[in-house]
Residue frames as qw, qx, qy, qz and C-alpha x, y, z in Angstrom:
[[0.249, -0.560, -0.629, -0.479, 211.47, 187.59, 43.71],
 [0.244, -0.436, 0.241, -0.832, 209.83, 190.08, 46.03],
 [0.083, -0.058, -0.939, 0.329, 208.72, 188.19, 49.21],
 [0.421, 0.306, 0.372, -0.769, 205.31, 190.00, 49.40],
 [0.604, 0.358, -0.428, -0.569, 204.62, 188.92, 45.83],
 [0.330, 0.176, -0.927, 0.037, 205.80, 185.39, 46.69],
 [0.192, 0.145, 0.760, -0.604, 203.42, 185.36, 49.68],
 [0.547, 0.373, 0.123, -0.739, 200.43, 186.59, 47.60],
 [0.530, 0.359, -0.647, -0.413, 201.17, 184.19, 44.74],
 [0.242, 0.100, -0.955, 0.140, 201.35, 181.23, 47.04],
 [0.370, 0.213, 0.598, -0.678, 198.14, 182.11, 48.91],
 [0.629, 0.401, -0.175, -0.642, 196.43, 182.09, 45.49],
 [0.450, 0.324, -0.811, -0.184, 198.17, 178.83, 44.41],
 [0.076, 0.017, -0.946, 0.313, 197.35, 176.90, 47.56],
 [0.473, 0.261, 0.385, -0.748, 193.78, 178.18, 47.87],
 [0.647, 0.386, -0.380, -0.537, 193.25, 176.94, 44.33],
 [0.366, 0.260, -0.893, 0.021, 194.94, 173.60, 45.06],
 [0.058, 0.096, 0.840, -0.531, 192.83, 173.14, 48.19],
 [0.145, -0.471, -0.687, -0.535, 189.64, 174.21, 46.33],
 [0.218, -0.677, -0.532, 0.461, 188.83, 176.87, 48.82],
 [0.231, 0.916, 0.244, 0.221, 187.76, 180.36, 48.00],
 [0.565, 0.267, -0.199, 0.755, 190.81, 182.61, 47.78],
 [0.347, -0.709, -0.407, 0.459, 190.94, 184.90, 50.83],
 [0.183, 0.939, 0.016, 0.290, 191.06, 188.67, 50.49],
 [0.717, -0.060, -0.261, 0.643, 194.52, 189.91, 51.49],
 [0.135, -0.952, -0.089, -0.259, 195.13, 192.90, 53.67],
 [0.503, 0.333, -0.439, 0.666, 198.36, 194.41, 54.87],
 [0.556, -0.782, -0.132, -0.249, 198.22, 194.98, 58.64],
 [0.503, 0.445, -0.517, 0.531, 201.59, 195.90, 60.18],
 [0.507, -0.565, 0.314, -0.571, 200.02, 195.99, 63.67],
 [0.986, -0.078, -0.137, -0.055, 200.19, 192.14, 63.63],
 [0.827, 0.110, -0.281, 0.474, 203.23, 190.96, 65.48],
 [0.079, 0.654, -0.251, 0.710, 203.70, 194.29, 67.27],
 [0.518, -0.488, 0.389, -0.585, 202.05, 193.00, 70.42],
 [0.849, -0.134, 0.495, -0.130, 202.24, 189.26, 69.77],
 [0.401, -0.349, 0.722, 0.442, 204.18, 186.86, 67.55],
 [0.583, 0.511, 0.631, 0.022, 201.50, 186.27, 64.92],
 [0.072, -0.413, 0.349, 0.838, 202.34, 187.76, 61.54],
 [0.332, -0.067, -0.648, -0.682, 199.45, 186.26, 59.51],
 [0.237, 0.207, 0.817, -0.483, 195.90, 185.71, 60.72],
 [0.094, -0.328, -0.753, -0.563, 192.42, 185.11, 59.32],
 [0.332, 0.223, 0.435, -0.807, 189.11, 186.77, 59.86],
 [0.062, -0.221, -0.868, -0.440, 186.00, 185.10, 58.53],
 [0.306, 0.291, 0.436, -0.795, 182.43, 186.45, 58.38],
 [0.236, 0.433, 0.823, 0.283, 179.14, 185.90, 56.56],
 [0.225, 0.355, 0.044, -0.906, 177.11, 188.47, 54.70],
 [0.712, 0.296, -0.083, -0.631, 173.83, 187.36, 53.10],
 [0.953, -0.045, 0.292, -0.072, 174.83, 183.72, 53.54],
 [0.735, 0.579, -0.230, 0.268, 178.06, 184.28, 51.56],
 [0.763, -0.546, 0.029, 0.345, 181.29, 183.56, 53.45],
 [0.361, 0.869, -0.220, 0.256, 184.23, 185.95, 53.22],
 [0.845, -0.348, -0.069, 0.399, 187.77, 185.37, 54.37],
 [0.167, 0.941, -0.223, 0.194, 190.29, 188.05, 55.08],
 [0.879, -0.108, -0.132, 0.445, 193.93, 187.08, 55.50],
 [0.086, -0.985, 0.124, -0.078, 195.79, 189.84, 57.22],
 [0.886, 0.026, -0.087, 0.454, 199.58, 189.90, 57.13],
 [0.312, -0.883, 0.137, 0.323, 202.47, 191.94, 58.46],
 [0.685, 0.708, -0.143, 0.097, 204.74, 192.98, 55.58],
 [0.046, -0.788, 0.583, -0.193, 207.77, 193.41, 57.80],
 [0.713, -0.265, 0.634, -0.142, 207.50, 189.86, 59.10],
 [0.870, 0.424, 0.252, -0.019, 207.00, 188.49, 55.61],
 [0.447, 0.833, -0.302, 0.125, 210.02, 190.39, 54.27],
 [0.221, -0.682, 0.664, -0.213, 212.17, 189.02, 57.05],
 [0.842, -0.075, 0.501, -0.186, 210.97, 185.43, 56.60],
 [0.086, -0.308, 0.824, 0.468, 212.59, 182.88, 54.35],
 [0.530, 0.071, -0.502, -0.679, 210.51, 181.20, 51.73],
 [0.415, -0.151, -0.896, 0.050, 210.03, 178.02, 53.80],
 [0.022, -0.299, -0.628, 0.718, 208.51, 180.06, 56.66],
 [0.373, 0.197, -0.140, -0.896, 206.21, 181.92, 54.22],
 [0.532, -0.018, -0.753, -0.387, 204.91, 178.60, 52.86],
 [0.294, -0.196, -0.847, 0.396, 204.47, 177.33, 56.39],
 [0.145, 0.243, 0.359, -0.890, 202.51, 180.42, 57.51],
 [0.467, 0.131, -0.368, -0.793, 200.23, 180.22, 54.50],
 [0.538, -0.069, -0.810, -0.223, 199.44, 176.53, 54.87],
 [0.157, -0.201, -0.774, 0.580, 198.78, 176.82, 58.52],
 [0.304, 0.282, 0.229, -0.881, 196.18, 179.59, 58.02],
 [0.546, 0.138, -0.526, -0.638, 194.62, 177.85, 55.04],
 [0.322, -0.074, -0.933, 0.143, 194.35, 174.73, 57.28],
 [0.117, 0.263, 0.580, -0.762, 192.16, 176.73, 59.59],
 [0.477, 0.287, -0.165, -0.814, 189.96, 177.77, 56.69],
 [0.461, 0.132, -0.811, -0.334, 189.85, 174.24, 55.22],
 [0.309, -0.193, -0.899, 0.242, 188.75, 172.65, 58.55],
 [0.299, -0.649, -0.383, -0.585, 186.29, 175.45, 59.25],
 [0.463, -0.180, -0.618, 0.610, 187.70, 176.13, 62.66],
 [0.061, -0.181, 0.072, -0.979, 185.91, 179.48, 62.79],
 [0.620, -0.363, -0.397, -0.571, 182.61, 177.71, 63.51],
 [0.642, -0.218, -0.662, 0.319, 183.93, 176.20, 66.74],
 [0.433, -0.887, -0.128, -0.096, 183.26, 177.78, 70.15],
 [0.340, 0.673, -0.470, 0.458, 186.34, 179.45, 71.53],
 [0.810, -0.565, 0.114, -0.104, 187.24, 177.08, 74.35],
 [0.255, -0.707, 0.646, 0.132, 190.72, 175.95, 75.36],
 [0.663, -0.014, 0.743, 0.090, 190.11, 172.44, 74.09],
 [0.632, 0.711, 0.308, 0.023, 188.76, 173.64, 70.69],
 [0.150, 0.931, -0.316, -0.107, 191.69, 176.03, 70.31],
 [0.460, -0.480, 0.734, 0.139, 194.22, 173.25, 71.12],
 [0.690, 0.267, 0.668, 0.085, 192.54, 170.94, 68.57],
 [0.503, 0.842, 0.183, -0.060, 192.26, 173.56, 65.91],
 [0.029, -0.865, 0.480, 0.144, 195.90, 174.64, 66.21],
 [0.559, -0.257, 0.780, 0.112, 196.97, 170.99, 66.16],
 [0.687, 0.477, 0.547, 0.035, 194.89, 170.20, 63.06],
 [0.354, 0.929, -0.060, -0.091, 196.02, 173.35, 61.19],
 [0.141, -0.765, 0.617, 0.122, 199.70, 172.70, 61.96],
 [0.646, -0.046, 0.758, 0.076, 199.42, 168.93, 61.19],
 [0.615, 0.714, 0.334, -0.022, 197.83, 169.92, 57.84],
 [0.152, 0.934, -0.299, -0.122, 200.59, 172.46, 57.19],
 [0.405, -0.538, 0.728, 0.126, 203.28, 169.84, 57.90],
 [0.711, 0.231, 0.663, 0.049, 201.64, 167.22, 55.72],
 [0.533, 0.830, 0.162, -0.018, 201.42, 169.70, 52.81],
 [0.044, -0.863, 0.487, 0.122, 205.03, 170.80, 53.30],
 [0.565, -0.276, 0.769, 0.115, 206.17, 167.17, 53.35],
 [0.691, 0.445, 0.567, 0.060, 204.29, 166.50, 50.14],
 [0.456, 0.859, 0.192, 0.130, 204.98, 169.71, 48.12],
 [0.175, 0.858, -0.376, 0.301, 208.16, 171.05, 49.70],
 [0.920, -0.281, -0.235, 0.138, 210.00, 168.15, 51.32],
 [0.584, 0.280, -0.268, 0.713, 213.21, 170.17, 51.59],
 [0.164, -0.557, 0.155, -0.799, 211.42, 172.60, 53.93],
 [0.762, -0.433, -0.437, -0.201, 210.07, 169.90, 56.30],
 [0.672, -0.191, -0.444, 0.561, 212.98, 169.83, 58.79],
 [0.122, 0.222, -0.126, 0.959, 212.96, 173.63, 58.95],
 [0.507, -0.471, -0.288, -0.662, 209.23, 173.55, 59.73],
 [0.778, -0.412, -0.464, 0.102, 209.81, 171.12, 62.64],
 [0.501, -0.045, -0.312, 0.806, 212.60, 173.34, 64.02],
 [0.144, -0.375, -0.095, -0.911, 210.24, 176.38, 63.76],
 [0.674, -0.504, -0.390, -0.375, 207.59, 174.50, 65.74],
 [0.736, -0.241, -0.433, 0.461, 210.18, 173.56, 68.40],
 [0.273, 0.115, -0.164, 0.941, 211.24, 177.20, 68.67],
 [0.371, -0.457, -0.277, -0.759, 207.60, 178.30, 68.81],
 [0.734, -0.484, -0.476, 0.004, 206.94, 175.99, 71.79],
 [0.589, -0.190, -0.323, 0.716, 209.91, 177.59, 73.63],
 [0.148, 0.161, 0.037, 0.975, 208.92, 181.17, 72.76],
 [0.370, -0.506, -0.411, -0.662, 205.18, 181.24, 73.21],
 [0.128, -0.150, 0.646, -0.737, 203.50, 181.96, 76.48],
 [0.704, 0.001, -0.071, -0.707, 200.14, 180.61, 75.32],
 [0.532, -0.188, 0.799, -0.209, 199.38, 177.17, 76.87],
 [0.802, 0.415, 0.324, -0.282, 197.09, 176.08, 73.97],
 [0.568, 0.728, -0.373, -0.091, 199.95, 176.43, 71.44],
 [0.126, -0.558, 0.805, -0.157, 202.49, 174.65, 73.67],
 [0.661, 0.007, 0.695, -0.283, 200.10, 171.70, 74.12],
 [0.791, 0.548, 0.146, -0.228, 199.06, 171.45, 70.43],
 [0.481, 0.739, -0.471, -0.024, 202.56, 171.76, 69.02],
 [0.275, -0.495, 0.804, -0.182, 204.20, 169.53, 71.64],
 [0.772, 0.170, 0.563, -0.240, 201.66, 166.73, 70.81],
 [0.712, 0.684, -0.034, -0.156, 202.30, 167.22, 67.09],
 [0.179, 0.752, -0.633, 0.041, 206.06, 167.20, 67.38],
 [0.526, -0.301, 0.768, -0.209, 205.94, 164.07, 69.45],
 [0.821, 0.363, 0.402, -0.182, 203.89, 162.32, 66.73],
 [0.578, 0.777, -0.236, -0.081, 206.11, 163.55, 63.94],
 [0.054, -0.668, 0.735, -0.103, 209.29, 162.40, 65.63],
 [0.672, -0.076, 0.710, -0.197, 207.73, 158.96, 66.39],
 [0.807, 0.528, 0.211, -0.159, 206.65, 158.53, 62.79],
 [0.376, 0.802, -0.464, -0.024, 210.19, 159.39, 61.59],
 [0.208, -0.540, 0.802, -0.149, 211.74, 156.80, 63.82],
 [0.830, 0.109, 0.478, -0.265, 209.57, 153.98, 62.56]]
C-alpha cells in the first residue's frame, strides 16, 4: 500500500475513533527541511467554528515505516484531543503538552498496535539524543522513565 494513502487513511480512522473532527490534510515538503518535524498541526477559528490543518512532508512519510506513521499521527491527534493549542506558549506548557501528546500516542499504540510499542520507545530514545530543544528532551525523558518503570513492575 502507498504510504501516503496509509497515512491519510489512518488520520481519518483515528480521528473517527477519537471522536474528533477530521483535520484537513496538506502536503508541505518544507517541513523537516529546517527541523526534524515531518507532521504538524495548525488550528484556527472562523465564525466560532474550529478548523484543524495537519501538514505533512511526503518525503518523510514515504521514508517512514508503518509504525512511525501511526506514531506521528497519534502524537498530533493527541495535541488536538487535549486542546493544547489553547495554552499559552511557555516552556512549562510546551513540556506538558509534548509529554501528554506522547503519552497518549504510546497508550494508543500499546492498545491498538502492541507490536509497534517497543519501536515507539526506541524512537523516543533516539529523539532525545537527536533533538536540541530542551522542552522535548525533558518531556520525553520523563515519559521514558515512567514507561520503563511500569514495564519493570
